[in-house]
C-alpha positions as CSV (number, residue, x, y, z in Angstrom):
1,M,-0.1,0.0,-0.1
2,S,1.3,3.6,-0.9
3,R,2.1,5.8,1.9
4,R,-0.5,8.3,0.3
5,L,-3.6,5.5,0.5
6,F,-2.6,4.5,4.1
7,L,-2.5,7.6,5.5
8,T,-6.0,8.5,3.5
9,G,-7.4,5.2,5.2
10,L,-6.0,6.5,8.6
11,A,-7.4,10.1,8.0
12,A,-10.8,8.6,7.6
13,S,-10.6,6.3,10.8
14,T,-9.2,9.2,12.8
15,L,-11.8,11.6,11.9
16,A,-14.7,9.0,12.4
17,A,-13.2,8.5,16.2
18,C,-13.3,12.3,16.7
19,A,-17.0,12.6,15.6
20,S,-17.8,9.9,18.1
21,E,-15.9,12.0,20.8
22,Q,-13.4,9.5,21.4
23,R,-10.0,10.4,21.5
24,P,-7.9,8.5,19.1
25,A,-5.7,6.0,20.9
26,L,-1.9,5.9,20.0
27,A,0.4,3.3,20.7
28,P,3.4,4.2,22.9
29,M,6.2,6.2,20.5
30,S,9.6,4.6,19.5
31,Y,12.5,5.5,17.6
32,G,12.8,4.4,14.0
33,E,9.4,5.0,13.1
34,P,8.5,5.8,9.6
35,D,7.5,9.1,8.3
36,S,4.4,7.3,7.9
37,A,3.7,6.6,11.4
38,R,4.7,9.9,12.8
39,A,2.3,11.5,10.4
40,M,-0.4,9.1,11.6
41,R,0.0,10.8,15.2
42,L,0.3,14.3,14.2
43,L,-3.4,13.9,12.4
44,A,-4.7,12.0,15.3
45,A,-3.6,14.7,17.8
46,A,-5.1,17.3,15.2
47,A,-8.0,16.0,14.7
48,S,-9.0,15.3,18.5
49,Q,-8.9,19.0,18.8
50,I,-12.2,19.1,16.4
51,G,-15.2,19.9,18.5
52,R,-12.9,21.0,21.7
53,T,-11.1,24.0,20.3
54,Q,-14.6,26.1,19.0
55,I,-13.5,29.8,19.9
56,Y,-11.0,31.9,17.7
57,D,-8.9,34.0,20.0
58,P,-5.7,35.9,19.2
59,A,-5.5,37.5,22.4
60,Y,-2.0,37.7,23.8
61,Q,-1.9,35.6,27.2
62,A,1.3,34.8,29.7
63,I,1.6,31.1,29.5
64,S,4.2,28.8,31.5
65,Y,7.5,27.4,29.9
66,P,8.0,25.1,28.5
67,G,4.9,23.1,27.8
68,G,2.5,26.4,28.1
69,D,-0.7,26.5,26.4
70,I,-4.0,28.9,26.6
71,P,-6.9,26.8,27.5
72,L,-8.0,24.4,24.7
73,E,-11.1,25.5,23.9
74,R,-10.0,28.7,22.7
75,G,-6.7,29.5,20.4
76,V,-5.6,30.4,16.3
77,C,-4.3,28.4,14.2
78,S,-0.9,28.1,15.2
79,D,-2.5,26.3,18.3
80,V,-3.8,23.8,16.3
81,V,-0.3,22.9,15.0
82,I,1.3,23.4,18.3
83,R,-1.0,21.3,20.5
84,A,-0.5,18.5,17.4
85,Y,2.9,18.4,17.9
86,R,3.2,18.1,21.5
87,Q,0.3,15.5,21.7
88,G,0.9,13.4,18.7
89,L,5.2,13.7,18.3
90,N,6.2,14.9,22.2
91,C,7.4,17.9,20.5
92,D,7.3,21.0,22.1
93,L,7.6,24.2,19.4
94,Q,7.0,26.6,22.1
95,Q,10.7,25.5,23.5
96,L,12.3,24.9,20.3
97,V,11.3,28.2,18.9
98,H,12.2,30.1,21.9
99,E,16.0,28.2,22.1
100,D,16.3,29.0,18.1
101,M,15.1,32.7,18.5
102,S,17.4,32.7,20.9
103,L,20.7,31.9,19.2
104,A,19.4,33.8,16.3
105,F,17.0,36.7,17.1
106,A,18.1,38.8,14.0
107,E,16.8,35.9,11.6
108,Y,13.5,36.0,13.0
109,P,10.9,38.8,11.8
110,N,9.9,41.5,14.3
111,L,7.2,43.4,12.8
112,P,6.9,47.0,14.2
113,K,3.5,46.4,15.9
114,W,5.2,43.3,18.2
115,G,8.3,45.8,19.3
116,L,10.1,43.2,20.4
117,S,14.0,43.3,21.6
118,K,14.2,39.9,22.6
119,P,12.6,36.6,22.5
120,D,9.0,36.2,24.0
121,A,8.3,32.6,25.0
122,N,4.8,33.4,25.7
123,I,3.7,34.2,22.1
124,D,6.7,33.7,19.8
125,H,5.8,30.1,18.7
126,R,1.9,31.2,18.1
127,R,3.2,33.6,15.3
128,V,2.8,31.9,12.1
129,L,5.6,34.0,10.6
130,N,8.0,32.8,13.3
131,L,6.8,29.3,12.5
132,I,7.7,29.6,8.9
133,T,11.2,31.1,10.1
134,F,11.9,27.9,12.0
135,F,10.8,25.4,9.7
136,N,12.6,26.9,6.9
137,R,15.7,26.8,9.5
138,K,15.4,23.4,10.3
139,G,15.2,21.9,6.6
140,A,11.4,21.2,6.7
141,A,10.5,23.1,3.6
142,R,9.3,21.5,0.4
143,P,8.4,23.0,-2.8
144,I,5.5,25.2,-3.0
145,S,2.9,23.9,-5.8
146,R,-0.4,24.5,-7.4
147,S,-0.5,20.5,-7.9
148,F,-2.9,18.9,-5.2
149,G,-0.3,15.7,-5.2
150,A,2.2,17.7,-3.8
151,Y,0.8,18.0,-0.6
152,D,1.0,14.8,1.9
153,A,-0.7,14.1,5.2
154,G,1.1,15.3,7.7
155,D,2.2,18.4,5.9
156,L,2.0,22.0,7.1
157,V,0.7,24.6,4.5
158,T,1.3,28.4,5.1
159,Q,-1.1,31.2,3.4
160,T,-1.9,34.5,3.5
161,L,-5.8,35.3,4.1
162,P,-7.5,38.4,3.3
163,G,-6.0,41.5,5.3
164,D,-2.5,40.3,5.1
165,M,-2.9,37.6,7.9
166,P,-0.6,34.5,8.0
167,H,-2.2,31.1,8.2
168,I,-0.9,27.8,8.8
169,S,-2.8,24.5,8.9
170,I,-2.2,20.7,8.4
171,V,-3.0,18.8,5.6
172,V,-5.2,15.4,6.1
173,D,-5.9,13.7,2.8
174,H,-6.9,14.1,-0.6
175,Q,-10.8,13.7,-0.4
176,G,-11.7,17.1,-1.1
177,V,-13.2,17.7,-4.3
178,G,-11.2,16.8,-7.5
179,G,-8.8,15.0,-5.0
180,A,-8.0,18.5,-3.6
181,P,-6.3,18.2,-0.2
182,R,-8.5,18.5,3.0
183,I,-6.7,20.3,6.0
184,I,-7.2,20.6,9.7
185,H,-7.0,24.6,10.9
186,N,-8.7,27.2,13.2
187,C,-9.9,30.0,10.6
188,G,-11.9,32.1,12.9
189,K,-14.7,29.2,14.1
190,G,-12.5,27.0,15.9
191,T,-10.6,23.9,14.7
192,Q,-12.1,22.5,11.8
193,L,-11.8,20.1,8.6
194,S,-11.6,22.1,5.4
195,T,-10.4,21.7,1.9
196,L,-7.2,23.7,1.2
197,A,-8.3,27.0,-0.6
198,F,-5.5,27.1,-3.3
199,S,-7.3,30.5,-4.4
200,L,-5.1,32.2,-1.6
201,P,-1.6,32.8,-1.7
202,I,0.7,29.8,-0.6
203,T,3.5,31.1,1.4
204,G,5.0,27.9,2.5
205,H,4.9,24.1,2.4
206,F,6.8,22.1,4.8
207,R,7.2,18.6,6.3
208,Y,8.8,18.5,10.0
209,L,8.6,15.0,11.4
210,P,11.0,15.0,14.3
211,T,11.8,11.7,16.4
212,P,9.7,11.2,19.7
213,G,10.9,13.6,22.6
214,T,12.3,16.4,20.5
215,R,12.2,18.9,23.3
216,M,9.2,18.2,25.2
217,A,8.5,19.0,28.7
218,A,5.4,19.2,31.1
219,A,3.9,22.2,31.8
């Protein structure tokens, strides 16, 4: 069975489990797992947020470090990704981004409205532009394409929404109309399953499937 067919079947079973309000169970993680298994974990963790995160809330909040989070019922697009990596891959992007920004702060964007003079572990990892920089620096970038088939389950796609707003989503499968990729994201109405909108500018395509335990700590 091809990786794409395997992950498509997995995505369907994962989403069905979430629809029944049952958190998908994952076997203990192990080193040496293939990318397909890690993508499975990432998708299951993302899908488990559907119906639980129902509020779009971009407000700045002070959170613990590492392993900090705002309440699960609220968040933004980046929180979907952060939570999926923590739950599914035991990988803490809050800590990873903060450590990388501490080493190379000048390499990261610093918009005037942010007004930062140093990294801020409360918010840096929740900003899509910082995630784009991080994934690029970690060699996770893949070619940006208008072809549906270029995007595999577990891939990350960044786009620009109307109003020049950066956005990020996780690819689930190719069961959209005409084989278009379906995604899990929070685009204003909580974590949902949607179809990737190729009408919006695509700013990044990433495949980041780190080994188990990459900088994860309890809150």
